[in-house]
SERO-4910 file (N, C-alpha, C, O; in steps of 0.05 Angstrom, whole numbers):
BEGIN
 pado doro    nc1    nc2    nc3   cac1   cac2   cac3    cc1    cc2    cc3    oc1    oc2    oc3
  Met    A    634    835   1118    631    853   1141    658    867   1146    680    859   1137
  Ser    A    656    889   1161    681    903   1168    697    887   1187    689    865   1196
  Ser    A    720    898   1194    738    884   1213    727    880   1240    738    865   1256
  Thr    A    704    893   1247    691    888   1273    683    860   1277    680    851   1299
  Glu    A    679    846   1255    670    818   1257    691    800   1271    685    779   1281
  Lys    A    715    809   1271    737    794   1284    736    798   1314    748    782   1329
  Thr    A    721    818   1324    719    821   1352    703    799   1364    687    786   1350
  Val    A    706    793   1390    691    773   1402    662    781   1405    655    802   1415
  Leu    A    644    763   1395    616    771   1395    604    763   1421    606    739   1429
  Ile    A    591    781   1435    578    776   1460    548    782   1457    541    804   1450
  Lys    A    532    762   1463    503    765   1462    494    780   1486    504    774   1508
  Pro    A    476    800   1483    467    815   1506    450    796   1525    438    777   1517
  Ser    A    450    803   1550    436    787   1571    420    806   1590    425    805   1614
  Leu    A    404    822   1579    390    842   1595    367    827   1611    356    807   1602
  Ser    A    361    837   1635    338    827   1650    313    841   1640    315    861   1626
  Glu    A    290    829   1647    265    842   1638    262    870   1651    251    887   1638
  Ala    A    272    874   1675    271    900   1688    288    921   1672    280    944   1669
  Gln    A    311    912   1661    327    929   1645    314    937   1618    316    960   1609
  Ala    A    299    917   1607    285    923   1582    263    944   1588    260    962   1572
  Val    A    248    940   1609    228    960   1617    240    987   1620    229   1006   1609
  Glu    A    263    989   1634    275   1014   1639    284   1028   1613    282   1052   1610
  Leu    A    295   1012   1594    304   1022   1568    281   1034   1552    284   1055   1540
  Val    A    259   1020   1552    236   1029   1536    225   1055   1548    218   1074   1533
  Gly    A    225   1056   1574    215   1081   1587    234   1104   1583    225   1127   1578
  Gln    A    261   1099   1585    281   1120   1583    283   1130   1553    285   1154   1549
  Leu    A    283   1112   1535    290   1119   1506    264   1127   1491    265   1144   1473
  Tyr    A    241   1115   1498    217   1119   1482    194   1132   1497    174   1139   1484
  Gly    A    197   1135   1523    176   1149   1538    152   1133   1540    130   1144   1542
  Leu    A    154   1107   1540    132   1088   1540    130   1074   1567    150   1066   1578
  Lys    A    105   1071   1577    102   1056   1602     95   1027   1595     74   1022   1583
  Val    A    112   1008   1602    109    981   1595     89    966   1612     91    968   1637
  Ser    A     70    952   1601     50    937   1616     57    908   1616     49    893   1634
  Ser    A     73    899   1596     80    870   1594    106    868   1579    110    882   1559
  Val    A    124    850   1588    149    844   1574    154    815   1572    152    801   1592
  Gln    A    161    804   1549    164    775   1545    189    771   1529    190    779   1506
  Pro    A    209    757   1539    233    750   1524    226    732   1500    209    715   1502
  Leu    A    240    737   1479    235    720   1455    262    706   1447    283    717   1452
  Pro    A    260    682   1435    284    668   1427    300    684   1405    287    697   1389
  Ser    A    326    682   1405    342    696   1385    369    682   1382    376    666   1399
  Tyr    A    383    689   1360    409    676   1354    432    690   1368    443    680   1387
  Asp    A    439    714   1358    461    729   1370    451    754   1385    466    766   1400
  Asp    A    427    762   1381    417    786   1394    398    780   1418    396    757   1426
  Gln    A    384    799   1428    364    795   1449    339    810   1441    341    834   1435
  Asn    A    316    796   1442    290    808   1433    271    805   1456    271    785   1471
  Phe    A    253    826   1460    232    826   1479    206    835   1464    207    854   1448
  His    A    184    821   1470    158    830   1461    147    849   1482    144    841   1505
  Ile    A    141    873   1474    134    894   1494    105    903   1488     98    910   1466
  Leu    A     89    903   1509     62    916   1508     64    940   1526     78    940   1546
  Val    A     50    962   1517     51    988   1532     24    997   1539      5    990   1526
  Ser    A     22   1013   1560     -3   1025   1568     -5   1054   1559    -26   1066   1560
  Glu    A     18   1066   1551     18   1093   1541     33   1094   1515     55   1083   1513
  Thr    A     21   1107   1495     34   1106   1469     51   1131   1462     68   1130   1445
  Lys    A     45   1153   1476     61   1178   1472     62   1186   1443     83   1194   1433
  Gly    A     40   1182   1428     40   1192   1400     53   1174   1381     58   1183   1358
  Thr    A     60   1149   1388     73   1131   1368     53   1118   1350     60   1103   1332
  Gly    A     28   1123   1354      7   1111   1337     -5   1087   1350      2   1079   1372
  Asp    A    -24   1075   1335    -39   1051   1346    -23   1026   1340    -23   1017   1317
  His    A     -9   1016   1360      6    991   1356     -4    972   1380     10    967   1399
  Ser    A    -29    962   1375    -41    945   1396    -28    918   1399    -31    905   1419
  Asn    A    -13    911   1378      2    885   1379     27    888   1395     40    868   1402
  Gly    A     35    913   1401     59    918   1416     83    924   1399     81    933   1376
  Tyr    A    106    919   1410    133    925   1397    152    903   1402    147    885   1419
  Ile    A    174    904   1387    197    887   1393    220    905   1401    228    922   1386
  Leu    A    229    900   1425    254    915   1434    277    896   1425    279    873   1434
  Lys    A    294    906   1407    315    890   1396    342    903   1406    348    926   1400
  Val    A    357    887   1420    383    894   1430    405    878   1416    405    854   1417
  Leu    A    422    891   1401    441    876   1384    466    868   1399    473    880   1419
  Asn    A    479    847   1389    504    837   1401    527    858   1398    525    877   1384
  Thr    A    548    853   1413    569    872   1414    583    877   1388    592    900   1383
  Val    A    584    858   1370    597    862   1343    581    879   1325    591    899   1315
  Asp    A    556    871   1321    539    887   1302    534    915   1313    530    934   1298
  Ser    A    534    918   1340    529    945   1352    550    964   1345    546    988   1345
  Gln    A    574    954   1337    596    972   1330    595    983   1302    609   1002   1295
  Asp    A    577    971   1285    575    979   1257    549    995   1253    529    984   1243
  Ala    A    550   1020   1259    526   1037   1258    515   1039   1231    490   1040   1228
  Asp    A    532   1040   1210    522   1041   1182    506   1017   1175    486   1019   1161
  Leu    A    516    994   1184    502    968   1176    474    967   1190    454    960   1178
  Val    A    473    975   1216    447    975   1229    429    996   1217    405    991   1215
  Glu    A    440   1018   1209    423   1038   1197    410   1031   1170    387   1036   1165
  Val    A    428   1017   1153    416   1010   1127    395    987   1131    375    986   1116
  Gln    A    399    970   1150    380    949   1155    353    962   1162    332    955   1152
  Thr    A    356    982   1180    331    996   1190    318   1012   1167    293   1012   1165
  Arg    A    334   1025   1151    323   1041   1128    309   1023   1108    288   1030   1097
  Val    A    321    999   1104    309    980   1085    281    971   1094    262    971   1079
  Met    A    279    964   1121    253    956   1131    232    977   1127    210    970   1119
  Thr    A    239   1002   1132    220   1024   1129    212   1027   1099    189   1031   1092
  Phe    A    233   1026   1082    229   1029   1054    210   1007   1043    191   1014   1029
  Leu    A    214    982   1050    197    961   1041    169    963   1052    150    958   1038
  Asn    A    167    972   1077    140    975   1088    124    997   1073    100    994   1068
  Lys    A    137   1018   1065    123   1039   1050    116   1028   1022     97   1037   1010
  Lys    A    130   1008   1012    125    997    985    104    974    987     98    961    968
  Gly    A     92    970   1011     72    951   1013     80    922   1024     63    905   1026
  Phe    A    105    919   1030    115    894   1041    109    895   1071    111    916   1084
  Pro    A    102    870   1084     98    869   1112    122    868   1129    126    848   1143
  Ser    A    139    888   1128    163    888   1144    159    907   1168    143    925   1166
  Pro    A    174    903   1189    171    920   1213    181    948   1207    196    952   1188
  Thr    A    172    967   1222    183    995   1222    194   1002   1249    186    991   1269
  Thr    A    211   1021   1250    223   1029   1275    208   1051   1287    197   1068   1273
  Ile    A    207   1052   1314    196   1072   1330    218   1092   1339    237   1083   1352
  Pro    A    216   1118   1333    238   1136   1340    239   1140   1370    219   1138   1384
  Thr    A    263   1145   1380    267   1152   1408    255   1180   1413    246   1193   1395
  Val    A    254   1187   1439    243   1211   1446    256   1236   1433    244   1257   1430
  Asp    A    282   1231   1426    296   1254   1412    300   1248   1383    317   1260   1370
  Gly    A    283   1230   1371    279   1227   1343    299   1209   1329    301   1210   1305
  Lys    A    314   1191   1344    334   1174   1331    320   1146   1325    303   1137   1340
  Ile    A    329   1134   1302    319   1108   1296    334   1085   1310    325   1062   1309
  Met    A    356   1092   1322    371   1072   1337    388   1087   1357    394   1110   1354
  Ser    A    395   1072   1379    411   1085   1400    431   1067   1412    425   1045   1421
  Leu    A    456   1075   1412    478   1059   1424    479   1066   1453    485   1088   1461
  Glu    A    473   1044   1470    470   1047   1498    492   1031   1513    499   1009   1505
  Thr    A    502   1042   1533    521   1028   1552    504   1015   1574    491   1028   1590
  Ile    A    505    988   1574    486    973   1591    501    955   1610    519    941   1602
  Glu    A    494    956   1635    505    939   1656    496    910   1652    473    905   1650
  Gln    A    515    891   1652    509    863   1651    529    849   1670    552    845   1664
  Gly    A    518    841   1692    535    829   1713    555    849   1723    548    870   1732
  Thr    A    580    841   1722    602    860   1730    612    878   1708    630    894   1713
  Asp    A    602    875   1684    612    889   1661    592    911   1651    568    909   1657
  Tyr    A    602    929   1636    587    949   1621    593    946   1592    616    947   1585
  Arg    A    573    941   1575    578    937   1547    559    955   1530    538    963   1539
  Gln    A    569    962   1507    553    978   1489    538    961   1469    549    944   1455
  His    A    511    966   1469    493    952   1451    475    971   1437    464    990   1449
  Met    A    471    967   1411    453    983   1395    424    974   1401    418    950   1401
  Val    A    407    993   1406    379    987   1413    360    999   1393    364   1021   1384
  Arg    A    339    984   1387    318    994   1369    290    983   1380    289    962   1392
  Leu    A    269    998   1375    243    989   1381    228    987   1354    225   1007   1340
  Leu    A    219    962   1348    205    957   1323    177    951   1327    169    941   1349
  Thr    A    160    955   1306    132    947   1308    131    917   1308    147    903   1295
  Tyr    A    111    906   1323    106    877   1325     86    870   1304     64    881   1303
  Leu    A     93    850   1287     75    842   1266     58    818   1273     69    799   1285
  Pro    A     33    817   1266     16    794   1273     22    770   1255     34    773   1233
  Gly    A     14    747   1263     18    723   1246     32    700   1260     41    703   1283
  Thr    A     34    678   1247     46    654   1257     69    646   1240     66    647   1215
  Pro    A     93    639   1251    116    630   1234    107    609   1213     92    591   1220
  Leu    A    117    611   1190    112    592   1168    118    564   1178    105    545   1169
  Ala    A    138    560   1195    146    535   1204    124    518   1218    125    494   1219
  Lys    A    104    533   1227     82    519   1242     59    509   1225     40    497   1235
  Phe    A     61    515   1199     39    508   1181     46    483   1163     69    479   1156
  Thr    A     26    468   1157     28    448   1135     16    462   1110     -7    470   1109
  Leu    A     33    466   1090     27    484   1068     24    470   1041     32    446   1039
  Asp    A     13    482   1021     11    471    995     26    489    975     39    508    983
  His    A     25    482    950     42    494    930     35    525    926     53    540    918
  Arg    A     11    534    933      4    561    930     22    580    948     31    601    939
  Thr    A     27    570    972     42    586    991     72    586    982     86    606    984
  Phe    A     81    562    973    109    560    964    114    580    940    134    594    940
  Tyr    A     96    580    922     98    598    899     98    626    910    114    643    901
  Lys    A     80    632    928     78    660    938    104    670    952    113    692    949
  Val    A    115    651    967    141    659    980    162    665    959    176    685    961
  Gly    A    164    648    939    184    652    918    179    678    904    199    692    898
  Arg    A    155    685    898    149    710    884    154    733    902    166    753    894
  Thr    A    146    732    927    150    755    945    179    762    949    186    785    948
  Val    A    196    742    954    224    748    960    237    759    935    256    776    937
  Ala    A    228    750    910    239    762    886    229    790    882    245    807    874
  Gln    A    204    796    888    194    823    886    209    842    905    216    865    898
  Met    A    214    832    930    229    847    949    257    854    939    266    878    940
  Asp    A    271    834    928    298    840    918    298    858    894    315    875    891
  Lys    A    279    854    877    277    871    852    272    900    859    285    918    847
  Ile    A    254    907    877    248    935    883    272    947    899    277    971    896
  Leu    A    285    931    915    309    942    929    332    949    909    346    968    912
  His    A    334    931    888    355    935    869    348    960    852    366    976    845
  Glu    A    323    964    845    315    985    826    312   1012    840    316   1033    828
  Glu    A    303   1012    866    294   1037    877    308   1045    903    309   1069    910
  Phe    A    319   1027    918    331   1034    944    358   1048    941    377   1037    930
  Arg    A    360   1071    953    386   1086    951    391   1098    979    373   1111    991
  His    A    415   1094    990    422   1106   1015    451   1105   1018    463   1085   1010
  Pro    A    464   1125   1030    494   1126   1033    505   1102   1048    528   1094   1043
  Thr    A    489   1091   1067    501   1068   1083    498   1041   1069    506   1021   1080
  Val    A    488   1041   1044    484   1015   1030    511   1001   1026    512    977   1024
  Lys    A    533   1017   1025    559   1005   1020    567    985   1042    583    966   1037
  Ser    A    556    989   1066    562    971   1088    551    943   1083    560    925   1097
  Leu    A    534    938   1065    523    912   1059    543    894   1042    537    871   1037
  His    A    566    906   1034    587    890   1022    603    877   1045    625    886   1052
  Arg    A    591    855   1054    603    843   1079    620    820   1071    611    797   1071
  Glu    A    646    826   1066    665    807   1054    670    783   1070    673    761   1059
  Glu    A    670    784   1096    676    760   1112    652    750   1128    655    736   1148
  Phe    A    628    758   1120    604    751   1135    599    721   1130    598    712   1107
  Met    A    598    706   1152    598    677   1150    571    666   1138    570    644   1128
  Trp    A    549    682   1140    524    672   1130    518    680   1101    497    675   1090
  Ser    A    538    692   1088    536    698   1059    544    671   1045    564    659   1051
  Leu    A    527    664   1026    533    639   1011    559    643    995    572    623    988
  Ser    A    567    667    990    592    672    975    616    662    992    637    657    981
  Asn    A    611    659   1018    633    652   1036    630    623   1045    641    617   1067
  Thr    A    617    606   1031    614    578   1039    641    565   1044    644    549   1062
  His    A    661    572   1028    688    560   1032    700    567   1058    718    552   1067
  Leu    A    691    588   1072    702    596   1098    694    577   1120    704    577   1142
  Leu    A    675    560   1114    665    540   1134    689    520   1140    688    506   1161
  Glu    A    708    519   1123    730    500   1128    743    503   1155    753    484   1167
  Lys    A    745    528   1164    760    533   1190    744    524   1213    754    524   1235
  Tyr    A    718    516   1209    702    507   1232    696    477   1230    683    466   1248
  Leu    A    704    464   1209    698    436   1204    708    418   1226    696    398   1233
  His    A    732    426   1239    743    409   1259    725    407   1284    729    389   1300
  Glu    A    706    425   1286    688    425   1309    665    404   1306    651    398   1326
  Met    A    662    394   1282    641    374   1277    652    346   1281    676    341   1275
  Glu    A    636    329   1291    645    300   1293    648    287   1266    633    292   1248
  Glu    A    669    269   1265    672    254   1240    647    237   1235    640    220   1252
  Ser    A    634    240   1212    610    226   1206    604    228   1176    619    241   1162
  Asp    A    583    215   1167    575    217   1139    567    246   1133    571    255   1111
  Thr    A    556    260   1153    547    288   1148    573    305   1145    573    323   1127
  His    A    593    301   1161    618    315   1159    629    311   1131    638    331   1119
  Ser    A    629    287   1121    640    281   1095    625    295   1073    637    306   1055
  Ile    A    598    295   1075    582    309   1055    587    339   1055    590    351   1034
  Val    A    588    351   1078    594    380   1080    622    386   1068    625    407   1055
  Glu    A    642    369   1072    667    373   1060    666    374   1029    679    390   1016
  Gln    A    650    355   1019    648    352    990    632    376    978    638    386    957
  Val    A    611    385    993    595    408    984    614    433    983    613    448    963
  Ile    A    631    436   1003    649    460   1003    668    458    978    673    477    964
  Gln    A    677    434    974    696    430    951    682    437    925    693    451    908
  Gln    A    658    427    921    643    433    897    638    463    894    639    473    872
  Phe    A    632    476    916    628    505    916    654    518    906    652    536    888
  Lys    A    676    510    916    701    522    908    708    518    880    721    535    867
  Glu    A    699    496    869    705    489    841    685    500    822    693    509    800
  Asn    A    660    501    829    638    507    809    624    534    814    613    545    795
  Ile    A    624    545    838    609    568    843    628    592    847    626    613    833
  Leu    A    648    589    865    666    612    871    679    624    847    680    649    845
  Pro    A    690    609    828    703    621    805    683    635    785    691    651    768
  Asn    A    657    629    788    637    639    770    618    659    782    597    665    770
  Leu    A    624    671    805    608    689    819    601    714    802    580    726    805
  Gly    A    619    721    784    616    744    766    593    740    746    584    760    733
  Lys    A    584    715    743    563    709    724    535    713    736    515    712    721
  Phe    A    533    715    762    507    717    776    501    745    781    519    761    789
  Arg    A    475    753    776    466    780    782    465    786    811    458    769    827
  Lys    A    472    811    818    474    817    848    458    842    855    451    858    838
  Gly    A    452    843    880    438    866    892    434    863    922    444    845    934
  Val    A    419    880    934    413    878    963    393    856    967    371    856    955
  Ile    A    400    837    984    382    815    989    377    812   1019    394    819   1036
  His    A    354    800   1027    348    796   1055    366    776   1068    376    780   1090
  Gly    A    371    754   1053    392    735   1062    384    714   1082    400    696   1088
  Asp    A    359    716   1094    351    698   1114    322    694   1115    310    695   1136
  Cys    A    309    689   1093    281    684   1091    274    656   1099    265    639   1084
  Asn    A    278    651   1124    274    624   1135    245    619   1146    229    638   1146
  Asp    A    239    595   1154    213    588   1161    202    601   1187    179    599   1193
  Phe    A    221    615   1202    211    630   1225    211    660   1221    201    675   1238
  Asn    A    223    668   1198    224    697   1192    201    705   1173    199    729   1167
  Ile    A    185    686   1164    162    693   1148    138    686   1164    135    663   1172
  Leu    A    120    704   1168     95    700   1183     71    698   1164     70    712   1143
  Leu    A     53    681   1170     29    677   1154      4    681   1171      3    678   1195
  Glu    A    -17    689   1156    -44    691   1167    -63    679   1147    -59    683   1123
  Pro    A    -85    666   1156   -106    655   1137   -117    679   1122   -121    700   1134
  Met    A   -123    677   1096   -135    698   1081   -164    702   1088   -175    724   1084
  Glu    A   -177    681   1099   -204    684   1107   -204    688   1138   -198    669   1152
  Pro    A   -211    712   1148   -210    717   1176   -225    697   1194   -218    693   1217
  Ser    A   -247    685   1183   -262    667   1199   -252    638   1200   -264    621   1213
  Ala    A   -231    633   1184   -221    605   1182   -210    596   1209   -195    611   1223
  Glu    A   -217    572   1217   -208    561   1242   -180    551   1239   -174    539   1218
  Val    A   -162    556   1257   -135    546   1258   -132    527   1281   -133    536   1304
  Thr    A   -126    501   1277   -124    482   1297    -95    472   1299    -81    472   1279
  Val    A    -87    465   1322    -59    455   1326    -61    426   1335    -76    419   1353
  Asp    A    -45    409   1322    -44    381   1329    -21    376   1350     -8    394   1359
  Lys    A    -18    350   1356      2    343   1377     30    351   1369     47    353   1387
  Cys    A     36    354   1344     63    362   1335     66    392   1332     86    402   1323
  Asp    A     45    407   1341     46    436   1341     47    447   1312     57    469   1307
  Leu    A     36    430   1293     34    439   1265      6    447   1259    -12    432   1265
  Ile    A      2    471   1248    -25    481   1242    -34    468   1217    -21    468   1196
  Arg    A    -59    457   1218    -70    443   1196    -75    460   1171    -80    484   1174
  Pro    A    -73    449   1147    -75    464   1123   -101    480   1121   -122    470   1129
  Gln    A   -101    504   1110   -124    521   1107   -125    527   1076   -107    521   1061
  Pro    A   -147    539   1068   -151    545   1039   -128    560   1028   -116    551   1008
  Glu    A   -121    583   1040    -99    598   1029    -89    618   1050   -104    628   1067
  Phe    A    -63    624   1049    -51    642   1069    -39    666   1055    -32    665   1032
  Arg    A    -37    688   1070    -23    711   1061      2    715   1078      2    708   1102
  Ile    A     22    726   1066     47    733   1082     41    759   1098     37    780   1086
  Ser    A     41    756   1124     35    779   1142     59    791   1154     57    812   1167
  Gly    A     83    778   1151    107    790   1163    131    779   1150    133    755   1144
  Ile    A    151    796   1146    178    788   1137    197    800   1159    201    825   1162
  Leu    A    209    782   1173    225    792   1197    255    790   1194    265    778   1174
  Asp    A    269    800   1213    298    797   1216    315    802   1192    321    785   1176
  Phe    A    323    828   1189    339    838   1167    369    838   1175    385    851   1161
  Gly    A    376    824   1196    404    825   1205    424    810   1188    447    815   1191
  Asp    A    415    793   1169    433    779   1150    433    791   1123    443    779   1104
  Met    A    422    815   1120    423    829   1094    451    832   1085    469    836   1101
  Ser    A    454    831   1058    481    836   1046    476    843   1017    454    841   1007
  Phe    A    498    850   1005    499    854    975    507    827    964    530    820    964
  Gly    A    487    812    954    493    785    946    479    779    920    467    796    908
  Cys    A    480    752    913    469    744    887    438    738    891    431    725    910
  Phe    A    422    747    873    393    741    874    387    712    877    368    704    892
  Val    A    402    696    864    397    667    865    401    655    894    390    635    901
  Tyr    A    418    670    910    421    662    937    395    663    952    389    645    968
  Glu    A    380    685    947    354    687    961    335    664    955    322    654    973
  Leu    A    335    655    930    319    633    922    328    607    936    312    592    947
  Ala    A    354    602    936    364    577    947    360    577    977    352    556    988
  Ile    A    363    599    991    359    601   1019    330    595   1027    324    581   1046
  Ala    A    311    606   1011    283    602   1015    276    572   1011    262    561   1028
  Ile    A    285    559    990    280    531    986    290    515   1009    276    497   1018
  Ala    A    314    520   1018    326    503   1039    309    505   1064    304    484   1077
  Tyr    A    301    529   1072    286    530   1097    257    521   1095    246    511   1115
  Leu    A    245    524   1071    218    514   1068    217    483   1069    197    472   1076
  Met    A    239    471   1062    241    442   1063    239    431   1092    231    408   1095
  Ile    A    247    446   1112    251    436   1139    226    421   1149    229    399   1158
  Glu    A    202    434   1147    178    422   1159    158    412   1138    136    404   1145
  Ser    A    166    412   1113    148    405   1091    144    374   1089    161    358   1093
  Arg    A    119    368   1081    112    340   1076    123    332   1048    124    308   1041
  Asp    A    130    351   1032    140    345   1005    166    362   1000    167    380    984
  Pro    A    187    355   1016    211    372   1015    225    375    988    235    396    982
  Ile    A    224    354    973    237    355    946    219    369    926    229    386    911
  Gly    A    194    364    926    177    375    906    171    404    908    166    417    888
  Leu    A    173    415    933    166    443    936    184    462    921    176    484    913
  Gly    A    209    454    917    228    472    904    219    483    877    226    506    871
  Gly    A    205    467    862    195    476    836    175    498    837    175    516    821
  His    A    159    497    858    138    518    862    152    545    871    144    566    861
  Val    A    172    542    888    186    566    897    200    579    873    200    603    870
  Ile    A    213    562    856    227    572    833    208    585    813    215    606    802
  Ala    A    184    573    809    164    586    791    156    613    801    153    631    785
  Gly    A    151    615    827    145    642    838    166    662    834    161    685    827
  Phe    A    191    653    841    213    672    838    216    680    809    220    704    804
  Glu    A    215    661    790    220    667    762    198    684    750    201    696    729
  Ser    A    174    684    763    153    702    753    160    731    755    148    748    742
  Val    A    181    737    772    191    764    776    220    768    766    226    788    753
  Ile    A    237    748    773    265    750    764    272    723    750    280    704    764
  Pro    A    269    721    725    276    696    710    306    691    714    322    709    712
  Leu    A    312    665    719    340    658    723    355    654    697    343    645    678
  Thr    A    380    661    697    397    656    674    405    626    675    400    612    695
  Glu    A    416    617    654    425    588    653    445    582    675    444    561    687
  Glu    A    464    600    680    484    595    701    471    595    728    478    579    745
  Glu    A    451    613    733    438    615    759    422    588    763    421    577    785
  Arg    A    408    579    743    392    554    746    411    531    753    404    514    770
  Gly    A    434    531    740    453    509    746    465    509    773    477    489    781
  Ala    A    461    532    787    475    534    813    455    529    837    464    526    860
  Val    A    429    530    831    409    528    854    413    504    871    413    506    895
  Phe    A    415    480    859    417    456    875    441    457    894    438    452    918
  Leu    A    465    464    883    488    465    901    486    486    922    495    482    944
  Leu    A    473    508    916    470    530    935    451    523    958    454    532    980
  Val    A    431    506    951    414    496    973    430    478    991    427    479   1016
  Leu    A    447    461    980    466    444    997    484    463   1013    490    456   1036
  Cys    A    493    484   1002    511    502   1017    497    515   1040    509    519   1062
  Arg    A    471    522   1037    457    534   1060    454    514   1083    457    522   1106
  Phe    A    447    489   1076    444    469   1095    472    464   1109    473    460   1133
  Ser    A    492    465   1095    520    461   1106    526    484   1124    536    480   1146
  Gln    A    520    508   1116    525    532   1134    509    528   1160    520    533   1182
  Ser    A    485    520   1158    468    518   1181    479    497   1201    480    502   1225
  Leu    A    488    475   1191    499    453   1208    525    461   1221    529    458   1245
  Val    A    543    472   1204    569    479   1216    568    501   1235    581    500   1256
  Met    A    553    523   1228    552    546   1245    535    541   1270    540    553   1291
  Ala    A    516    524   1268    500    516   1292    519    502   1312    519    508   1336
  Arg    A    535    484   1302    555    471   1321    573    491   1333    578    490   1357
  His    A    584    509   1317    603    528   1327    589    547   1348    601    554   1369
  Ser    A    565    555   1342    550    574   1361    544    559   1387    545    571   1408
  Val    A    537    533   1385    529    519   1409    554    517   1428    551    519   1452
  Leu    A    578    512   1416    602    511   1432    607    538   1446    618    539   1468
  Leu    A    599    560   1434    603    587   1446    581    593   1467    586    605   1488
  Asn    A    556    585   1460    533    591   1476    516    565   1481    494    563   1471
  Pro    A    527    546   1497    512    521   1501    484    525   1514    467    508   1511
  Glu    A    481    547   1528    455    552   1542    433    558   1522    410    556   1529
  Asn    A    440    564   1497    420    572   1477    417    549   1455    410    555   1433
  Ile    A    424    525   1463    425    503   1443    397    498   1430    396    492   1406
  Glu    A    376    501   1445    349    495   1433    344    512   1409    335    503   1388
  Tyr    A    349    539   1412    344    557   1390    365    555   1368    358    558   1344
  Leu    A    390    551   1375    412    551   1356    411    527   1338    422    528   1316
  Thr    A    397    506   1345    397    480   1329    369    476   1317    363    453   1309
  Ile    A    352    497   1315    325    492   1303    327    481   1275    314    462   1268
  Thr    A    343    493   1259    347    483   1231    364    458   1229    358    440   1214
  Ala    A    385    457   1246    405    435   1244    392    408   1252    401    387   1242
  Arg    A    373    409   1269    361    385   1279    348    368   1258    349    343   1259
  Lys    A    337    381   1237    326    366   1215    341    371   1189    339    356   1169
  Gly    A    357    392   1188    371    400   1164    389    378   1154    392    375   1129
  Trp    A    402    364   1172    421    342   1163    407    321   1147    419    311   1128
  Lys    A    382    315   1154    367    294   1139    362    304   1110    364    288   1092
  His    A    355    329   1107    349    340   1081    376    342   1065    377    337   1040
  Leu    A    398    348   1077    423    348   1064    431    321   1053    440    318   1030
  His    A    427    300   1070    432    272   1061    414    264   1038    422    252   1018
  His    A    388    272   1041    369    264   1020    375    277    994    374    263    973
  Leu    A    381    303    993    388    315    967    413    304    956    416    300    932
  Trp    A    433    300    974    459    289    964    456    262    952    469    255    932
  Gly    A    438    246    964    434    219    955    420    218    928    426    202    911
  Leu    A    400    237    924    385    237    899    403    248    877    401    238    854
  Gly    A    419    267    882    438    280    863    425    302    848    400    305    847
  Arg    A    442    319    837    433    343    824    414    338    801    393    351    798
  Glu    A    420    319    784    405    314    759    375    307    765    357    317    753
  Ala    A    372    289    785    345    280    792    329    302    805    305    306    799
  Val    A    341    317    822    327    339    836    320    361    817    298    372    818
  Glu    A    340    369    800    334    390    781    311    383    762    295    400    755
  Arg    A    310    357    755    288    349    737    261    354    750    243    364    737
  Ile    A    259    348    775    234    352    790    228    382    792    206    390    786
  Trp    A    248    397    801    245    425    805    237    440    780    218    455    779
  Phe    A    252    435    759    248    452    734    225    442    717    213    458    702
  Asp    A    218    417    719    193    407    706    169    420    720    150    429    706
  Thr    A    169    421    747    148    434    761    146    464    754    124    474    749
  Ala    A    169    478    754    169    506    747    158    511    719    144    530    714
  Lys    A    166    493    701    157    496    673    126    493    670    114    504    653
  Ser    A    115    476    688     86    471    686     70    497    691     47    499    683
  Tyr    A     80    516    704     67    541    709     65    558    683     49    577    681
  Gln    A     82    551    664     82    566    638     66    552    617     60    563    596
  Asp    A     58    528    622     43    512    602     14    519    602     -2    508    586
***
């Protein structure tokens, strides 16, 4: 990221009334319902309107997205994220699209009153996509394969066809959520309590510095989503009549088959290694899975049906999954110290992620790779 990342990041804190006013002022829409949504660094509202003003039929409503003070300063970065969403949507991927302002802009930098201060925040209105977060489902191998294949298709078409002058902004050199910067977690380690988890994270970082960092030139690179987590992928039953029931744990019971109905949140996009996208997907799919170790092979098989891995990339997947869990744990702790009021959302992954980190670490690379790659190979037999 540019030097703006060194600026203090302030999450927006608009009231519902301010959200309604923004939508009316910028988009000429009359809001009938506004609902705040959970978010990490930004602020999101689900908006329903009673007047469309020619924006088309969006009966599911819109997402009003107000960016934090740091990302709002990088107009090129926000623009390329927005252009990518539109590009993918036109290519058939279920990504949101942006609604233009009354004067035709895809985003607008607004000075907004918050308490006694006035701050500048980039504002966009996005289409709201139907579906339920993947995290809410109990899934089988078909969906894991489908996720792996879809994220690879997305990266492949971006690499081959997406061109825009602002794409250079995706070379985010100090972006903490890039797996290339796993070693930068060291400056936050002191914020974690001394524990077995702390020790494992230290060792993961050291292995990254020894085995991945010097070899980054061997991995193929392109524009990647960078955050295909279990809440950023929406699913819908492929059979419209299928009943969806929720048990006491708020997990939706397995259905015959699901389709991916939404790919959300392009805020962590970067120019990164394709194998990162795979490792990130595996890590997040493990969180709620009943077979957290076994699923990796199905995701790999789906990914390799589009982008076959090189020998070096295959050898890095296990450690990169550990790196993503480490990032999630360390950065969640750091973010909670900055925004303790948002602890519930900030620790969604960390609450269970540490268990998976311990489990993978205990099994070791050789045992896990045997399971993953034997499963992936079975798709070719």
